[in-house]
C-alpha positions in Angstrom: 121.9 92.0 115.2 122.1 89.5 112.3 124.5 91.8 110.5 126.9 91.8 113.5 126.7 88.0 113.7 127.3 87.7 109.9 130.3 90.1 110.1 131.8 88.2 113.0 131.4 84.8 111.3 132.9 86.3 108.1 135.9 87.5 110.0 136.4 84.1 111.7 136.0 82.4 108.3 138.6 84.8 106.7 141.0 84.3 109.6 140.8 80.5 109.2 141.2 80.7 105.5 144.3 82.9 105.9 145.8 80.5 108.4 145.3 77.6 106.0 147.0 79.6 103.1 149.8 80.5 105.5 150.3 76.9 106.4 150.3 75.7 102.8 152.8 78.3 101.8 155.2 77.5 104.6 155.0 73.7 104.0 155.4 74.2 100.2 158.6 76.2 100.7 160.1 74.0 103.4 159.3 70.4 102.6 158.4 67.7 100.1 154.8 67.4 101.1 151.9 69.5 102.3 149.5 68.2 105.0 146.2 69.9 105.1 143.4 68.5 107.2 142.8 65.0 105.6 145.0 65.8 102.6 148.6 64.7 102.2 150.0 66.3 99.0 153.3 65.9 97.3 155.1 69.0 96.3 156.0 68.9 92.6 158.7 70.8 90.7 157.3 72.5 87.5 158.6 74.5 84.6 162.1 75.2 83.5 162.8 77.0 86.8 161.8 73.9 88.7 159.5 76.0 90.9 157.6 74.3 93.7 153.9 73.7 93.3 151.1 71.9 95.1 147.4 71.5 94.3 145.0 71.5 97.3 141.3 71.8 98.1 139.8 74.5 100.2 136.1 74.8 100.8 135.4 72.4 97.9 137.5 74.3 95.4 140.9 73.4 94.0 143.8 75.8 94.2 147.4 75.7 93.1 150.1 77.1 95.4 153.0 78.1 93.3 156.5 79.3 94.3 157.1 82.8 92.8 159.5 82.8 89.9 162.4 85.2 91.0 163.2 85.9 87.3 159.9 87.7 86.8 160.2 91.5 86.7 157.2 92.0 89.0 157.3 93.3 92.6 156.7 89.7 93.7 159.7 88.5 91.6 161.8 91.3 93.2 160.9 90.0 96.7 161.7 86.5 95.7 165.1 87.6 94.4 165.6 89.3 97.8 165.2 85.8 99.4 161.6 86.4 100.7 159.4 83.3 100.5 156.7 84.3 98.0 153.9 81.9 97.1 151.1 82.7 94.6 147.6 81.0 95.0 145.6 80.4 91.8 142.0 79.2 91.5 142.2 76.1 89.3 138.7 76.6 87.8 139.1 80.2 86.8 142.9 80.2 86.4 142.9 83.6 88.3 145.4 84.4 91.0 143.5 85.0 94.2 146.1 85.6 96.9 149.9 85.8 97.6 151.9 84.9 100.7 155.1 86.9 101.4 157.0 85.4 104.4 153.6 84.1 105.8 151.7 87.4 105.3 148.6 86.8 103.1 147.3 89.4 100.7 144.1 88.7 98.8 143.7 90.0 95.3 140.5 91.7 94.1 137.4 91.9 96.2 
């Protein structure tokens, strides 16, 4: 019974996390600021490509949401060139990319 409750809570937690990432990605690509719970964050332009980026906290950890560079030869770059809204999420502490949003659809990397 405890396993079922844990699985249900894990699913709810993941669904809420995905909704937050979806919201951050949409706001990043469509505005000058991101509002997330009690956070009001300014969208910055970074790098030579002037890509959008915002740093936010989620569950006590900091993440960067970064607009995908359409000049990159990756599949994500290809989607960005095709005018899809592609946002990469990077854990600030580990500097590892943890998820990507393509037109609001969240895909987590790794486990």
